[in-house]
C-alpha positions in Angstrom: 29.3 -31.0 53.0 28.1 -28.7 56.1 28.3 -31.7 58.5 32.0 -32.4 57.2 33.0 -28.6 57.6 31.5 -29.1 61.0 33.7 -31.7 62.3 36.7 -30.2 61.0 35.8 -26.9 63.4 35.6 -29.4 66.1 39.1 -30.9 65.8 40.5 -27.6 65.5 39.1 -26.6 69.1 40.5 -29.8 70.8 44.2 -28.5 69.8 46.3 -26.0 71.9 44.0 -23.3 71.3 45.5 -21.4 74.2 49.2 -21.7 73.1 48.1 -20.9 69.4 46.4 -17.4 70.9 49.6 -16.5 73.4 52.0 -16.9 70.6 49.7 -15.2 68.0 48.5 -17.4 65.6 45.2 -16.9 66.1 45.3 -13.4 64.6 47.9 -14.7 62.0 45.1 -17.5 61.2 42.3 -15.1 61.4 44.3 -12.5 59.6 44.6 -15.3 56.3 41.4 -16.9 56.8 40.3 -13.4 56.4 42.4 -12.7 53.5 42.1 -16.2 51.6 38.4 -15.7 52.1 37.9 -12.1 51.2 40.2 -11.7 48.2 38.9 -15.0 46.6 35.0 -13.7 47.4 35.6 -10.3 45.9 37.6 -11.9 42.3 34.9 -14.1 42.1 32.3 -11.3 42.5 33.9 -9.2 40.3 34.6 -11.9 37.8 30.7 -12.9 37.9 29.7 -9.1 37.7 31.6 -8.5 34.5 30.9 -11.6 32.8 27.1 -11.0 33.6 27.4 -7.4 32.7 29.0 -8.7 29.4 26.7 -11.4 28.7 23.5 -9.2 29.4 25.0 -6.3 26.9 25.6 -9.3 24.6 22.0 -10.3 24.7 20.5 -6.6 24.9 22.8 -5.6 21.7 21.4 -8.8 19.9 17.8 -7.8 21.0 18.5 -4.5 19.5 20.1 -5.3 16.4 17.0 -7.7 15.7 14.9 -4.9 16.3 16.6 -2.4 14.3 16.9 -4.9 11.3 13.1 -5.9 11.8 12.0 -2.5 12.0 14.5 -1.4 8.5 13.0 -4.5 6.6 9.4 -3.6 7.4 9.6 0.1 6.8 11.7 -0.7 3.5 9.1 -3.3 2.3 6.4 -0.9 2.9 8.4 2.0 0.8 8.9 -0.6 -2.0 5.3 -1.1 -2.0 4.5 2.7 -2.5 7.2 2.7 -4.7 5.6 -0.2 -7.3 2.3 2.0 -7.0 4.3 4.9 -8.1 5.4 2.8 -11.0 2.6 1.5 -12.3 0.5 5.2 -11.9 3.6 6.2 -14.0 3.4 3.9 -16.7 -0.3 4.0 -16.9 -1.2 5.7 -20.1 -4.9 6.8 -18.7 -2.5 9.4 -16.4 -0.4 10.2 -19.4 -3.5 11.2 -21.5 -4.8 13.0 -18.8 -1.9 15.1 -18.3 -1.5 15.9 -21.8 -5.2 16.9 -21.9 -4.6 19.5 -18.9 -1.3 20.7 -20.4 -3.1 21.1 -23.6 -6.1 22.9 -22.2 -4.0 25.3 -20.0 -1.9 26.6 -22.8 -5.1 27.0 -24.8 -7.0 29.0 -22.2 -4.5 32.2 -21.8 -5.5 31.9 -17.6 -2.9 31.0 -14.9 -3.0 28.2 -13.0 -4.8 28.8 -10.5 -8.1 30.3 -12.5 -7.7 27.7 -15.1 -8.3 24.7 -12.2 -11.5 26.6 -11.3 -12.9 26.8 -15.2 -15.9 24.9 -16.8 -13.3 23.4 -19.1 -11.1 21.7 -16.5 -14.2 20.3 -14.7 -15.2 18.5 -17.6 -11.8 17.0 -18.1 -11.6 16.2 -14.5 -15.1 14.5 -14.2 -14.0 12.5 -17.5 -10.6 11.6 -16.8 -9.9 11.4 -13.0 -12.2 8.3 -12.0 -9.1 5.8 -12.2 -6.7 8.6 -10.1 -9.6 8.8 -7.4 -10.2 5.0 -7.4 -6.6 4.3 -6.8 -6.2 7.1 -4.1 -9.4 5.8 -2.4 -8.1 1.9 -2.7 -4.7 2.1 -1.3 -5.0 4.9 1.2 -3.4 7.9 0.2 -3.8 11.4 1.2 -3.9 12.5 -2.3 -2.3 12.0 -5.9 -0.9 15.3 -7.6 -0.3 16.0 -11.4 1.7 18.8 -12.7 3.2 19.7 -15.7 7.0 20.7 -16.8 7.2 23.9 -15.2 5.8 22.8 -11.6 2.1 23.9 -12.0 -0.4 21.6 -10.0 -3.1 20.9 -12.7 -4.9 18.3 -10.6 -5.2 16.7 -7.2 -7.5 14.2 -5.9 -8.1 16.0 -2.4 -8.7 19.2 -4.1 -7.1 21.2 -1.4 -5.3 24.8 -1.6 -2.3 23.4 -3.5 -4.4 22.8 -6.9 -3.3 25.3 -9.0 -0.1 26.6 -7.3 3.2 26.1 -8.4 5.8 24.0 -6.6 9.0 26.2 -8.3 7.4 29.6 -7.2 5.8 31.2 -4.0 5.0 29.4 -0.8 6.6 25.8 -2.3 9.9 27.2 -3.9 12.2 26.4 -0.7 10.5 23.1 0.6 11.6 19.7 0.2 8.7 18.8 -1.8 10.2 21.5 -4.5 13.9 20.1 -4.4 12.6 16.6 -4.8 10.3 17.5 -7.4 13.1 19.2 -9.7 15.5 16.3 -8.6 13.0 13.8 -10.2 12.7 16.0 -13.4 16.6 16.2 -13.4 17.0 12.4 -12.9 14.2 10.9 -14.6 14.0 8.6 -11.3 11.5 8.1 -8.5 12.4 10.6 -5.5 11.3 10.7 -1.9 10.6 14.2 -0.8 11.4 12.9 3.1 8.6 14.2 5.9 7.7 17.9 5.8 4.7 19.9 7.5 2.8 20.4 4.6 0.2 23.5 4.9 -2.7 22.3 2.1 -3.5 19.7 5.1 -3.7 22.1 8.2 0.1 22.1 8.3 0.4 18.2 9.2 3.3 15.8 8.9 3.2 13.7 5.7 5.7 12.5 2.8 5.7 12.7 -1.1 7.1 9.9 -3.6 7.8 11.4 -6.9 8.4 10.4 -10.5 8.1 11.5 -14.3 5.4 10.9 -16.4 6.6 10.1 -20.1 4.5 10.4 -23.4 4.4 7.6 -26.3 7.9 9.6 -27.8 9.5 9.2 -24.6 9.5 12.7 -23.9 8.8 14.1 -20.3 5.3 15.9 -20.1 5.3 16.5 -16.1 5.4 14.7 -12.6 2.7 12.6 -10.9 3.3 12.6 -7.1 1.8 10.3 -4.2 1.1 12.0 -0.6 0.7 9.7 2.3 0.7 10.4 6.1 3.4 9.6 8.7 1.2 7.0 10.2 2.9 4.4 7.9 6.2 4.6 10.0 4.9 5.4 13.2 2.8 2.1 13.5 5.9 0.2 12.8 8.0 2.1 15.1 5.2 1.4 17.9 5.4 -2.2 17.6 6.9 -3.9 21.0 9.9 -5.7 19.5 12.1 -6.0 22.7 11.6 -8.2 26.0 12.7 -5.4 27.8 11.0 -2.7 29.8 9.2 0.3 28.6 12.6 2.0 28.7 13.4 0.2 25.1 12.5 2.5 22.0 13.3 2.6 18.4 12.8 5.8 16.1 13.7 7.3 13.1 15.9 10.3 12.4 16.4 12.2 8.8 19.9 13.7 8.0 19.2 16.8 9.9 19.0 14.5 12.8 15.4 15.5 13.4 12.8 12.7 14.5 10.8 11.0 11.6 8.6 9.1 14.3 7.2 9.3 17.8 9.5 8.4 20.9 8.2 5.4 22.9 6.9 7.5 26.5 9.3 10.2 25.9 8.2 13.6 24.5 9.5 14.9 21.2 7.7 16.3 18.0 8.3 15.1 14.6 10.2 17.4 12.7 10.9 19.6 15.6 12.9 17.7 17.7 16.5 17.1 17.3 18.3 13.9 18.4 22.2 14.6 19.1 24.0 12.0 20.3 27.1 9.8 19.4 24.9 7.0 17.8 23.2 9.5 15.4 26.5 11.6 14.8 27.9 7.8 13.8 25.3 7.4 11.5 25.5 10.6 9.8 29.1 10.6 9.2 29.1 7.2 8.3 26.3 7.1 5.6 25.7 10.2 4.8 28.8 12.1 5.3 30.6 9.0 4.1 33.6 9.8 6.5 35.5 6.8 7.4 35.6 5.8 10.9 37.8 3.5 12.8 36.5 0.4 15.1 37.5 1.8 18.3 35.3 4.9 17.9 32.3 2.8 16.5 33.0 0.5 19.9 32.8 3.4 21.9 29.9 4.7 20.5 27.5 1.7 21.8 27.0 3.3 25.5 26.3 6.8 25.1 23.9 9.7 27.0 20.5 10.1 25.1 19.0 13.6 25.3 17.2 13.1 28.1 20.8 12.4 30.3 20.3 8.7 30.5 22.6 6.4 29.7 21.8 4.3 26.8 22.6 0.9 24.8 22.0 1.7 21.1 22.6 0.4 17.4 21.4 1.8 14.1 20.7 0.9 10.9 20.6 2.7 7.8 17.7 3.2 5.4 17.9 4.4 1.7 14.2 5.4 0.2 14.3 6.6 -2.9 18.0 8.4 -2.3 16.9 10.0 1.1 18.7 8.4 3.8 16.8 7.8 7.3 18.5 6.2 10.5 16.6 3.5 12.5 18.2 3.8 16.1 16.9 1.3 18.7 17.7 2.1 22.5 17.7 0.9 25.9 18.7 2.2 29.1 21.7 0.6 30.6 19.7 0.9 33.7 17.2 -1.7 32.7 19.7 -3.5 30.5 22.3 -4.6 33.6 19.6 -4.5 36.0 20.4 -8.2 36.8 23.9 -7.7 36.7 23.6 -4.9 39.4 21.5 -6.8 41.3 24.2 -9.8 41.4 27.0 -7.0 42.4 24.7 -6.1 45.0 24.2 -9.6 46.4 27.9 -10.2 46.1 28.7 -7.1 48.3 26.3 -8.4 50.7 27.8 -11.7 50.8 31.3 -10.2 50.8 30.4 -8.1 54.1 28.4 -10.5 55.9 31.2 -13.0 55.4 33.7 -10.8 56.8 31.1 -10.3 59.6 30.9 -13.7 60.1 34.5 -14.8 60.0 35.0 -12.2 62.9 32.5 -13.3 65.1 33.0 -17.2 64.5 36.2 -17.0 64.3 39.1 -19.8 63.7 37.3 -22.7 63.9 34.7 -21.9 61.3 37.1 -20.7 58.5 37.5 -24.6 57.3 33.7 -24.5 56.9 34.1 -21.2 54.9 37.0 -22.2 52.2 35.1 -25.4 50.7 31.7 -24.0 49.9 33.4 -20.6 48.7 36.0 -22.5 46.6 32.7 -24.4 45.3 31.0 -21.2 44.1 34.5 -20.1 42.5 34.4 -23.0 40.4 30.8 -22.8 40.0 30.9 -19.3 38.8 33.6 -20.1 36.2 32.0 -23.0 34.5 29.1 -20.3 34.3 31.3 -17.6 32.9 32.2 -20.2 30.4 28.6 -20.9 29.5 27.5 -23.7 31.8 24.3 -22.9 33.0 23.8 -26.2 34.5 25.9 -25.7 37.8 23.6 -26.3 41.3 25.2 -25.7 44.4 23.6 -27.8 47.3 24.5 -25.9 50.6 22.0 -26.2 53.4 23.9 -24.2 55.9 21.7 -21.6 57.5 23.9 -18.7 57.0 25.2 -16.5 54.7 27.0 -19.1 52.9 23.8 -21.0 52.3 22.2 -17.7 51.6 25.2 -17.0 48.6 24.5 -20.4 47.4 20.7 -19.8 47.1 21.1 -16.4 45.5 23.5 -17.8 43.3 21.5 -20.7 42.1 18.5 -18.1 41.9 20.9 -16.0 39.6 21.5 -19.0 37.3 18.1 -19.5 37.0 17.5 -16.1 36.0 20.3 -16.6 33.7 18.7 -19.6 32.2 15.2 -18.0 32.3 17.1 -15.1 30.2 18.2 -17.3 27.6 15.3 -19.3 26.9 13.4 -16.2 26.5 15.4 -14.8 24.3 15.9 -18.5 22.3 11.9 -18.1 22.2 12.1 -14.6 20.9 14.6 -15.6 18.0 12.7 -18.7 17.5 9.5 -16.6 16.9 11.2 -13.9 14.9 12.8 -16.5 12.7 9.6 -18.3 12.0 7.6 -15.2 11.2 10.7 -14.2 8.6 10.2 -17.8 7.0 6.0 -17.6 6.9 6.4 -13.8 5.5 9.2 -15.7 2.9 6.5 -18.4 2.5 3.6 -16.0 1.6 5.4 -13.7 -0.9 4.7 -13.8 -4.7 1.5 -13.5 -6.4 -0.1 -16.7 -5.5 -3.8 -17.6 -5.6 -6.0 -18.4 -2.5 -5.4 -22.2 -2.4 -1.5 -22.2 -3.2 -1.3 -19.7 -0.4 -3.3 -21.6 2.0 -1.6 -25.1 1.3 1.9 -23.2 1.7 1.0 -21.2 5.1 -0.8 -24.9 6.9 2.4 -26.5 5.3 5.0 -24.3 7.2 3.0 -23.8 10.2 2.5 -27.6 10.8 6.4 -28.2 9.9 7.7 -25.2 12.1 5.5 -25.9 15.5 5.6 -29.9 15.0 1.8 -30.0 14.7 0.6 -33.3 12.7 -2.3 -32.3 10.9 -3.8 -28.9 9.8 -6.3 -26.9 7.8 -6.5 -23.7 6.4 -10.2 -21.9 5.8 -10.8 -18.9 3.8 -13.6 -16.5 3.8 -14.9 -16.7 0.1 -18.0 -15.1 0.4 -20.1 -13.5 3.4 -19.4 -15.0 6.8 -18.7 -18.5 5.3 -15.6 -20.4 5.6 -14.2 -22.8 3.0 -11.4 -25.5 3.4 -8.6 -24.0 0.9 -5.4 -25.7 2.0 -4.5 -28.9 4.6 -1.7 -30.8 5.9 -1.7 -34.7 6.4 -5.8 -34.1 6.4 -7.7 -36.8 5.7 -11.3 -36.1 4.7 -14.2 -38.5 6.4 -17.2 -39.7 4.9 -19.8 -36.9 5.7 -17.2 -34.4 6.4 -17.9 -30.7 5.3 -15.2 -28.5 4.0 -17.7 -25.3 4.3 -18.7 -23.5 7.6 -20.8 -20.5 8.3 -19.8 -18.4 10.8 -20.8 -19.8 14.7 -20.7 -23.4 13.2 -18.5 -25.9 14.3 -15.4 -25.0 16.0 -13.9 -23.1 12.9 -17.0 -21.1 12.6 -17.3 -20.4 16.3 -13.5 -18.7 16.8 -14.3 -16.5 13.2 -17.6 -15.8 15.0 -15.9 -14.7 18.2 -12.6 -13.7 16.9 -10.8 -15.6 19.6 -8.1 -18.7 19.8 -10.0 -21.6 20.9 -7.8 -24.6 22.2 -9.5 -28.0 22.8 -7.7 -30.8 24.9 -8.5 -34.5 25.7 -9.9 -35.2 22.2 -11.9 -38.2 21.6 -10.5 -40.9 19.8 -12.9 -40.6 17.0 -12.3 -36.7 16.6 -9.7 -36.7 13.8 -7.1 -39.2 12.8 -3.1 -38.4 12.0 -2.4 -41.3 9.4 1.0 -42.7 8.4 2.0 -46.1 6.3 2.1 -47.4 9.2 -1.1 -46.9 11.4 -2.8 -43.9 12.6 -3.9 -42.6 15.9 -5.9 -39.3 17.3 -4.3 -35.9 17.9 -4.6 -34.8 21.7 -5.5 -31.3 21.4 -6.5 -29.0 18.8 -5.9 -25.0 18.3 -8.3 -23.0 16.4 -6.8 -19.6 15.4 -8.7 -16.8 13.6 -7.1 -14.6 11.0 -8.3 -11.1 11.4 -6.7 -7.8 9.8 -8.5 -4.1 10.4 -11.0 -6.0 12.4 -12.2 -8.3 9.3 -11.9 -12.1 9.5 -10.1 -13.2 6.3 -9.9 -17.0 7.2 -9.3 -19.7 10.1 -5.9 -22.1 10.8 -6.8 -25.1 12.4 -3.7 -27.2 13.8 -3.6 -30.3 16.0 -0.9 -31.9 18.1 -0.2 -35.1 19.8 0.5 -33.3 23.0 -0.5 -30.4 24.6 1.0 -27.1 22.7 3.3 -25.1 24.9 2.7 -21.1 25.5 5.1 -19.8 22.8 3.3 -21.6 20.3 -0.3 -19.9 20.9 1.9 -16.7 21.3 3.8 -17.5 17.8 0.1 -18.1 16.3 -1.0 -14.9 17.7 1.5 -12.6 16.4 1.7 -14.6 12.6 -2.1 -14.3 12.7 -2.6 -10.7 11.3 0.1 -11.5 8.8 -1.3 -14.4 7.5 -4.8 -12.3 7.3 -3.4 -9.6 5.2 -1.7 -11.8 2.7 -5.3 -13.7 2.4 -7.0 -10.1 1.9 -4.1 -9.7 -1.0 -4.8 -12.4 -2.6 -8.8 -12.3 -2.5 -7.8 -8.8 -4.0 -6.0 -10.0 -6.6 -8.5 -12.6 -7.5 -11.3 -9.8 -7.6 -8.9 -7.4 -9.9 -8.7 -10.5 -12.3 -12.7 -11.0 -12.1 -13.1 -7.1 -12.6 -10.5 -7.5 -15.6 -12.8 -10.2 -17.4 -15.7 -8.5 -17.0 -14.4 -5.4 -18.0 -13.6 -7.1 -21.4 -17.2 -8.3 -21.3 -18.3 -4.8 -21.4 -15.9 -3.7 -23.8 -17.5 -6.4 -26.2 -20.7 -5.0 -25.1 -19.5 -1.1 -25.9 -18.4 -2.5 -29.4 -22.0 -3.5 -30.3 -23.6 -0.1 -29.3 -21.0 1.8 -31.3 -22.5 -0.4 -34.3 -25.8 0.7 -33.1 -24.6 4.0 -33.2 -22.9 4.1 -36.3 -26.1 3.1 -38.1 -27.9 6.0 -36.4 -25.3 8.4 -37.5 -25.6 7.0 -40.9 -29.5 7.4 -40.9 -29.1 11.1 -39.4 -26.7 11.8 -42.0 -28.8 10.4 -45.1 -31.8 12.4 -43.8 -29.5 15.7 -43.6 -28.6 15.1 -46.9 -32.4 14.9 -48.1 -33.0 17.9 -46.3 -30.1 20.0 -48.1 -31.1 18.5 -51.5 -35.0 19.7 -50.8 -33.5 23.5 -49.9 -31.4 23.5 -53.2 -34.8 22.6 -54.8 -36.5 25.4 -52.8 -33.9 28.2 -54.2 -33.8 26.6 -57.7 -37.5 27.3 -57.8 -37.2 30.7 -56.4 -34.7 31.4 -59.1 -37.1 30.3 -61.6 -40.0 32.7 -60.6 -37.7 35.6 -60.1 -36.8 35.1 -64.1 -40.6 35.0 -64.7 -41.3 37.9 -62.6 -38.5 39.9 -64.7 -39.9 38.5 -68.1 -43.6 39.7 -67.2 -42.3 43.3 -66.2 -40.6 43.5 -69.6 -43.5 42.7 -71.2 -45.4 45.3 -69.2 -43.3 47.9 -70.4 -43.8 46.8 -74.2 -47.6 46.8 -73.6 -47.3 50.3 -72.2 -45.1 51.1 -75.8 -47.5 49.8 -77.9 -50.5 51.0 -76.1 -51.4 53.8 -78.6 -51.6 51.3 -81.3 -53.2 48.6 -79.6 -56.1 50.5 -78.5 -58.6 48.3 -79.6 -57.2 45.6 -77.5 -56.8 47.6 -74.5 -59.8 45.7 -72.4 -57.9 42.6 -73.2 -54.5 43.8 -72.1 -55.6 45.1 -68.8 -57.5 41.7 -68.0 -54.0 40.3 -68.6 -52.2 42.8 -66.4 -54.5 41.8 -63.9 -54.0 38.2 -64.0 -50.5 38.9 -63.8 -50.4 41.2 -61.3 -52.1 38.2 -59.2 -49.5 35.9 -60.6 -46.7 38.3 -59.1 -48.6 38.1 -55.6 -48.7 34.6 -55.5 -44.8 34.2 -56.7 -43.7 36.6 -53.7 -45.8 34.9 -51.5 -44.5 31.5 -52.5 -41.4 33.1 -52.5 -41.6 34.3 -48.7 -43.3 30.9 -47.9 -39.9 29.2 -49.1 -37.7 31.7 -47.3 -39.1 31.2 -44.0 -39.2 27.3 -44.4 -35.4 27.6 -45.2 -34.8 29.9 -41.9 -37.0 27.4 -40.1 -34.6 24.4 -41.3 -31.2 26.5 -40.2 -32.9 27.3 -37.0 -34.2 23.6 -36.5 -30.6 22.6 -36.9 -29.0 25.0 -34.9 -31.3 24.4 -32.0 -30.6 20.5 -32.3 -27.4 20.7 -32.2 -27.4 23.2 -29.1 -29.9 20.8 -27.7 -27.6 18.0 -28.2 -24.4 20.0 -26.9 -26.1 21.1 -23.7 -28.7 18.0 -22.7 -25.4 15.5 -23.1 -23.4 17.8 -20.7 -26.4 18.2 -18.3 -26.6 14.5 -18.3 -23.3 13.5 -17.7 -22.7 15.6 -14.8 -25.4 13.9 -12.7 -24.2 10.4 -14.3 -20.1 10.8 -13.2 -21.8 11.1 -9.7 -24.3 8.2 -10.3 -21.0 5.8 -11.5 -18.8 6.9 -8.5 -21.4 6.2 -6.0 -22.6 2.9 -7.7 -18.7 1.7 -7.9 -18.3 2.6 -4.4 -21.5 0.6 -3.5 -20.0 -2.6 -5.4 -17.1 -2.5 -4.1 -18.4 -2.9 -0.3 -15.5 -1.7 1.4 -17.4 -1.2 4.6 -19.1 -4.7 4.2 -22.6 -4.1 4.8 -24.6 -5.3 1.9 -25.8 -8.4 0.7 -24.7 -10.0 -2.3 -27.6 -9.4 -4.2 -27.3 -5.4 -3.4 -23.9 -5.4 -4.9 -25.0 -7.1 -8.1 -27.6 -4.5 -8.3 -24.8 -2.0 -8.0 -22.7 -3.1 -10.5 -25.8 -3.5 -12.8 -26.4 0.3 -12.3 -22.6 0.6 -12.8 -22.7 -0.9 -15.9 -25.4 0.6 -17.5 -24.7 4.1 -16.5 -21.3 3.4 -17.9 -22.8 2.4 -21.3 -25.0 5.5 -21.2 -21.9 7.4 -20.4 -20.3 6.2 -23.5 -23.3 6.7 -26.0 -23.8 10.5 -24.5 -20.3 11.2 -25.2 -20.4 9.8 -29.0 -23.7 12.0 -29.3 -22.0 15.0 -27.9 -19.5 14.6 -30.6 -21.9 14.1 -33.4 -23.2 17.3 -32.2 -20.0 18.8 -32.2 -19.2 17.9 -35.8 -22.8 19.2 -37.0 -22.1 22.6 -35.2 -18.6 22.8 -36.5 -17.0 22.8 -32.8 -15.0 19.7 -32.9 -11.2 20.3 -32.1 -8.5 18.5 -33.7 -5.3 17.6 -31.0 -2.6 16.7 -33.3 0.3 14.8 -32.3 3.0 12.7 -33.1 1.8 8.8 -33.6 4.2 6.1 -34.1 2.9 4.0 -36.6 4.2 0.6 -35.6 2.7 1.3 -32.2 -0.7 2.2 -33.8 -0.6 -1.3 -35.3 0.4 -3.4 -32.5 -2.7 -1.6 -30.7 -4.8 -2.5 -33.4 -3.4 -6.0 -33.7 -4.2 -6.5 -29.8 -7.7 -5.3 -30.2 -8.9 -7.1 -33.3 -6.8 -10.6 -33.3 -9.3 -12.3 -30.9 -12.6 -11.2 -32.4 -11.1 -11.8 -35.9 -10.0 -15.5 -34.6 -13.3 -16.1 -33.2 -15.2 -15.1 -36.6 -13.0 -17.4 -38.6 -10.7 -14.6 -40.4 -7.0 -14.2 -40.6 -6.0 -10.7 -39.8 -3.1 -9.3 -40.8 -1.8 -5.7 -41.2 1.2 -5.5 -43.7 3.6 -2.5 -43.6 6.0 -1.5 -46.2 9.7 -1.2 -45.3 10.1 2.5 -47.0 6.9 3.5 -45.4 7.3 6.5 -42.8 8.2 5.2 -39.2 5.8 8.4 -37.5 2.8 10.6 -38.6 1.0 14.1 -37.2 -2.7 13.3 -36.7 -5.2 12.9 -34.0 -4.3 9.5 -32.4 -7.7 9.0 -30.5 -9.8 10.3 -33.6 -7.7 8.0 -35.7 -7.9 5.1 -33.5 -11.6 5.4 -33.5 -12.5 5.7 -37.3 -10.0 2.5 -37.7 -11.8 0.5 -34.9 -15.2 1.4 -36.5 -14.1 0.3 -40.0 -12.9 -3.1 -38.8 -15.6 -3.8 -36.4 -18.0 -2.9 -39.4 -16.0 -5.4 -41.5 -15.6 -8.2 -38.9 -19.2 -7.8 -38.3 -20.3 -8.5 -42.0 -22.3 -11.8 -43.3 -19.5 -14.5 -44.6 -21.2 -13.8 -48.1 -20.4 -10.2 -48.0 -16.9 -10.8 -47.0 
């Protein structure tokens, strides 16, 4: 085409050039050539710039919307999990009973809350009933768990900070978000989020509170349970890299007061102190918090606005509601970065325009024809690009500005294609991660989860064969799921860390890719035949610096870079899902173990009842012996009185019985000897009775004191042994974990035995207290059924409980002691021989 334009220029130069110049045609042609050349180029430049800017704005908005929605979903998911934890702990009967005991003890103590939580009675209740709350707080990484009564008194905290014993509705807490949220939860009976606050007991750091009511068996609200967590939950999500643009892109959270709820990426701003007042934040506030109706023009104009740092940004928002609290998720990117390509295109077009004018003036008329056709081609190609056709390529090899323009135009087309390709890959990756998360939802076991994950990865990444390995015991991987994988003879499905490619990837915690595999490495089979894969990728699944498993994929062709990036981004979420499935499996095993321990406790309880009966029989014998001694003492006193009477009679008849004086004197001496013996016997009996009473009192005091002194270190032993058995750090061997579990089980049984001995000592000392409450009889019958149905069925007994229609539905008693009495009676009945039953 350049050659053709050159020939046209030579033809023009051979005509009457001088005549044209004399009559002013050269000027006219030059003017019109300039006009016809420059004006279309300007139009093309403006249209190209506007179209490029519009395309980039659309791409940037799509990326911002995707990032804002993804962040919103992530935060909503995390808070939904915490609300589920709150609901489960609110329905936990152990927590309800614990708060009831704390409230009763607080009311009976006559002390204020600050002094009550420092008393020995409070410490005793906390040692006995708070272990589950401590375990929950430790396992789920909460800062603290609080229990309050209806008046707002904080009667228990796991962390034991300065808020223990304070009142949420008075003093320093009265006008805080935590106090308002607590009142709102009591009034509505629903979970409430306090929003992030500066909390003084934790060194004035930022944290949030989820609050819910605790309800007793009668459906009456007795207080609140409060979960305390740090802002790291949202900061971690907000600091993820969502956008393909430069570091100027950012995502942050705002509350209804327009104060920051997360950190600003690469910008200064303190949580709960920095206020962000922009068009976008005001738009969210009016639309979702104030519920002000807005027209479409205002919403459109609010997309581009100046941020608090006087930088023009392009932004979107999404509304987030957490237990009644509104948050705004705002995603922004500076327009300088968003429209950088369009700005560069404008600069290029401006330069080309000026260069074109200079060239036309310098080269004059003969080259005007060579200029039109390339510009027309550029204009046509630009219009086609504006219509979305990015396959346009202009082949102009002229070494001038037109050629540079064509080259820059081609570079612009390549740049736009790369941008579109990157956007497509990012959308492909995000969609894949969303679908993968959907596949991993639900409560499934490790095998089912492995099959779902490997099947999805193979289908989505176009892998022909795949296998998933899970760490089921320390540094050992086992095949738990596969896709189109044919096991061969001699193939092992268990690998240690460092063994084979799978074990080496787990040991190094790095992805391993192997290409040009030998023909006998692995086969991809179908009904028509089989062929070996060309490449394999082995990806370790690591979460919190701990290997949870390994995924191995086989490809017929070399996998592209975006596939490896997708696997790297998805590995952590898959590892988290495996850990959750493993934890669920461990919890089920612990539940089975707890049931076995309950059976062992029943056997020990039966032994304790037998010992109790023996002690009661000995007490009866001691009381009978004491009664016999008292009767003997009474008889001796009567005899003594009779002897004194006889002595008086002998004195009266002394005159008449002078002859027998000697005999009477002898009898008197004998009587005195007997009296001394009787007094000695009486003194011995009184001393033995006092010794019996003192021995009984010493025994009761010894049992009460020693059981408490034993329980305090035993509780510490139980907590430490349980922490060792859980092996959260992962530095214990399997044998050491078994030893720690054995210590915990033995200590728990000993603690139960000590508690029962303490109750026995309280009964003997007359110090046993009755906690009278209203008990629903139908619920009590259901609990007894659930407890003894299985043991009765194993013993071949038809176990039934009948109740009359006109019987009372509730009664006032001590539910715990009634349940213990009924359980003892039924356990004794079930353990009797069949002949006796």
